[in-house]
N, C-alpha and C positions, 0 to 999 in steps of 0.2 A: 686241679691246682698243684703247685709244686710240693706242698706238704703231703700229698698222697704217695710220693716216691719214698723209697726206703733210704736209710743212711748209706748203705752200700752203693745204691744207684746214684745218689747225689755225689758221693765221694769219688768212686771209681769211674763211673760213666760220664758224669757231668763236671767233675773236677772242682767241686766246691770243697772248701776247707771244713774242718769239723766245727770251728767257730761259726761259720756261716750256716752250717747245717743245724747247730743248736738253735740259732735265731729262727730258722724256718720251722723246725719241729717243735720248738718250745722245750728243749731239753738242755741239760748241762753235762754233756758227756765228753766234751773236748779234752778235758784234763786226762782222760783215759788214753789219749793218743799223743803223748809228748813228742814222739819221734816224727810225727807228721809235720809239725811246725819247725822242728829243729833242722829238718832236711833242707829247708829253704834258706837257712842262715848262710850256708856256703854260697848259694846263688847271689844273695844280697851282697856279700863281701866281694864277689866277682864283679857284680854290677858297679859297686863303688870304685873298684880298682880300674875298670875299663872307663868309667866316667872320668876319673882323674887323668888317665892316659890321654883321652881325647881332649880334655881341657888343657893339659900341658902342651899338646901339640897344635893347639889352636884350631881344632876341628869342631865347629858348631854341630849340635845334635839336639834332637827332641826325643826323650824316652817315651816309648809306647807301651801301654799296659804295665805288666810287671810290678816291681816293688813300689814304684812311684804312684801308680794308680791305686794300689792297696793303701798306701799312706794317705793319698788324697781322699779316699772314701772312708777309711776306718781309723785314720790316725796311727796306723801300725803297718809297716811294710811286710809283715809276715802273716797277715790274715788271709788275704786273697792269694790263691795258688796260681802258680805260673810255671810253664815248662822251660821256655827260652827267654833270653833277654833281648828286647827289641829296641833298636836305635834307628831313628829316622835322620838321615844325613843327606846333604846336597849331593847330587849325582857326581859332580866333578871331584868330590873329596872321598868317594867310595874306594878307589884304588889305593889311596894313602891309608885309609882306615883298614883295608884288607891287609896291606903290608905290615902294619903295626901289630895287628892281631896274629898274623902268621908268625911273627917273631915271638909271640907269647905262647905258642903252642896250639893255636887254633888252626883247623884245617878245613877246607871246603869239603862238604859231605855229599850232597845230592848231585852237584856238578862242579867241575873245575872252573875257576875264574880265568878267562883267557888273558894271555899277555899281549897279544896282537890287538892294536887299537880298533881295527875294523871289526873284529869278532867281539870285542868287548862292547862296542857301541851297539852292535846288532843284538847281543844278548840283553843289554840294559833297556832296549826298546821293547822287549817282549816279556820281561818279568820285572818284578818290583823288589826282589830281595835276594840276598846271598846268605845262605845258611852255613855257619861254621861251627865246628864241634871240637871241644877239648877233652880228650879222654881222661886226662889226669884230674881235671876239675869236674868232670862229668857234668859239663854245662854247655848248652848250645847258645849261639848268638845269631840273631837275624839282623843283617844290615839292610835297611830299607831306603829306597830313594824316591818313592812316591807313597801317598797315603793308602791307596786302595788296591793297586795292582790291576786296575782297568782304566781305560781312558774315558773318564766322565767329562761332561761339558766344562766343568770348572777346573779340571786338572791342568789346563794350559796355563793358567795363572796361579798354580798351586803355591809357589813360594811366596807370592804376594798375599794370598789368602791366609796362609799360616802365619805370616808376619803380622797381619791385621788382627788375627784371632789367637794370639798367644799371650801368655802371662808368665810371671816368675814365681816358682814355688820353692821355698826353702825346705831342704830335706837333707838330714845327716850332715849339717854344716856346710852344705853346698847350695848354690842357687841354680835351679834347673829351669830352662825354658820349656814350658808345657803348653799344650793346646788349651784354649779357653774352655770353659764349661760347655759352651754351645758346640764348638767344633769337636770336642772330646766325645760328646754324646753322639753327634752325627757320625764320627769315625767308627764308634762302637756299633751303631745301627747298620752301617754299610758293611762293616766286617762281618757282623753276625748274619746279615741277609745273604751275602755271597757264600757264606759257609753253611747255609741252610739252618742256622741256629742250632747246630747239632750239639752244642755245649750250652747248657742252661746258665753257666756261670757268666756268659756274656749278657744274657737277659737280666740277670741279677745285678750286674754292673750298672745297667741303664736304670733299673728300678731304684737302686741305692743312690745314684747321682741325682735322680729326680726327687727322692725323698729328702736329701740332705742339703741340697743347694737350690737357690732360686735361678731359674733359667730365663734369660732375656728372650722372650718369644719373637720379638721383632728380628733380633740378630740370628736366632735359630732359623726362622723361616726364610731369611735372606740367604743363609748358607744352603738350605735345602733347595731353594730355587737355583742357586749357582751350580750345584751338583745335579740338579734335576732328580733329587732323591725322594720324591714323593712316595713311590711305591715301597721302598725299604722302610720308611718311617711308618706308613700305614700298616705294614706287616708287623713291625715291632709292636705297635699298639694292640693288634689282634692277639699276639702272643701274650702280652702283659695282661690283657683281660682274662685269658685262659689260666695262666700260671700264677698271677698275682691279682686276683680279682679285687676291685676296689682301689687299686693303686693309682697314683697320678699318672696321666698319659702325656705323650709328646703332642705338641700342637700339630694338628693335621686335619685337612679337609678332603683327603683322598681316600678312596676305598681300596683295601688291599686286594691284589689279584688272588682269586680263589685257588689257582694252581700253586702259587707261592706259599699260601697258608697250608695247603695239603702237604706239600713237599716238606716244609719245616716240621710239621707234627710228625710225619713219618720219620724224619731224621732224628728228632728228639726221642722217639720211642724205640729207635733201633739200637742193638748192641754195636760196639766198635768193631769194624772189620777193615781189612785192607781194601783200598779202592780198586774195583774192577771195572770192566767195560760198561756194565749197566749203571754202576754208580757214577762213573765219569760222565755219561750221557745225562744222567739226572741232574748233576750239578751244572752241566753246561746249559741245559734248558732253563734251570732256575736262574742262572746268571743272565741268560738271554732275556727273560721276562723282567728282570729287576730294574732295567733302565730303558727308556725309549731312544730312538735315533739310530739311523743307519751307520753313522760314524762310530758310535759305541759298539754296535753289534759286529761291524767289520773288524774293528780292533780286537774284539773278544775272539772272533774266529781265528785271526792271525796268531794271537797268543796261544790258543789251544792247538793249532797246528804245529807250533814251534817246539822242538824237543831240546831242552836246555843242555843236555849232556853232549849234544853234537857240536856245541859252540867251540869247544877246545880240540875237536878232532881235526888234525892237519889235512886230512884228505877231503874235508868238506869245503867247497868254495865259499868265500864270504859274500853270499848272496841270499837275500831274504826269500826269494822265489824258490831257490833250491831247498832251503830249509822247510818251506811249506810243503814241498813235494815229498821229501824224505822223512820229515818229522813223524807223520802218522804211522808209517811202517815201523820206525824206530819205537814208537810208543806201544804199538801192538806187540813188538818182540820183548820189551822189558817192563811193561806195565804203564799205567797212566798216572805216574806220580808227578809229572811236570815236563 
C-alpha cells in the first residue's frame, strides 16, 4: 500500500505534495517545507494570466489537471503538485494560441511548430500537444487539441462529448469550463494507464475524486463504452486495491489484463530514468494492450513512427509515408522522446 513508501519516494519520485503525504502517512510535517508550496504560486499566477489572455482573445479552453484540479479536489490550488500548465483548445485555434504565447516569451521546446499549413496539419494528426517553455517564468505550457493523444473510438466526436460532459467551475474570480466529474475521472484513468501509472499522484487524484464526489455511474459507464476504455478502468481498480485498500472503486465489470498490471507495478517501483529503446518498447506494448481494435492500433503505430522534430525540416517532403520511413531512423539517432 502507498503508506509503505517513504516521504522522499512520495515527494520526489511520485510528485505528491507534503500536504498529501501528511494525509497518507498520518503525519504533520508539511509546515517544515514552506518553499515546496511557495514555488507553485508563480505557476498559479502564470496560469491566471494565460487564462485571462485566452479569454480576452476569445479562445475557448478547458484547463487540464494543474491548479484547477487541485482546487476541485482540495479547495486549494496549491495542494496538488504539477509541473506544466495544460490547456485543451480546439485544433483550429491552436496556431492563434501559439502566436499569443510566443509574444509572451514562450518558445517551442521539444519540436518547432511548422508555419506551412500542410506540415502543421500533418504534425497535428500524429501528436496531441505542443510544449512551450518560458525561461524567465521557469514555466512550461502544454497546448492540447485532443484528450488522450491516441485515436480512441469516441475521439471522432470528441468536441460533442466534451460539450455534453462539461460544467462550469468558479475559481479565482473566473468561470472555467471543466470536464464533468465522470469525464474527468475517465481522462485521468486513460492518462494514467497510457503512462503506465508511473506517478502515483494520478492514482491519488482518482481516489480523492471518488472519495469526495458522487459519480453518476450510468454516465461514467456510457463514457467508458464510447471510448472503449474498459481495460484502463479495470487496471485502475486493481491498482487502487493495492495502493489504497478498502477505497471506493470505479464501476467496472472487466478484468484487467495481467500484462498491464505487471507493467504498471514495475513502472511505479522504478526510479526516474531517461526513456531508452527498451523503455520505449515497453510503453508501446502497454499502449497496444490498453484498447482493442485495428483502427486504434494502426493509429498508435503511425504516431510512434512519426518523429515530431522532422515536421519543420524543409528538406522533408510533406508526406506521411515519408515520415513513417524516416522517423524511426531519426528517433534511433536522437532518442525516443517523441
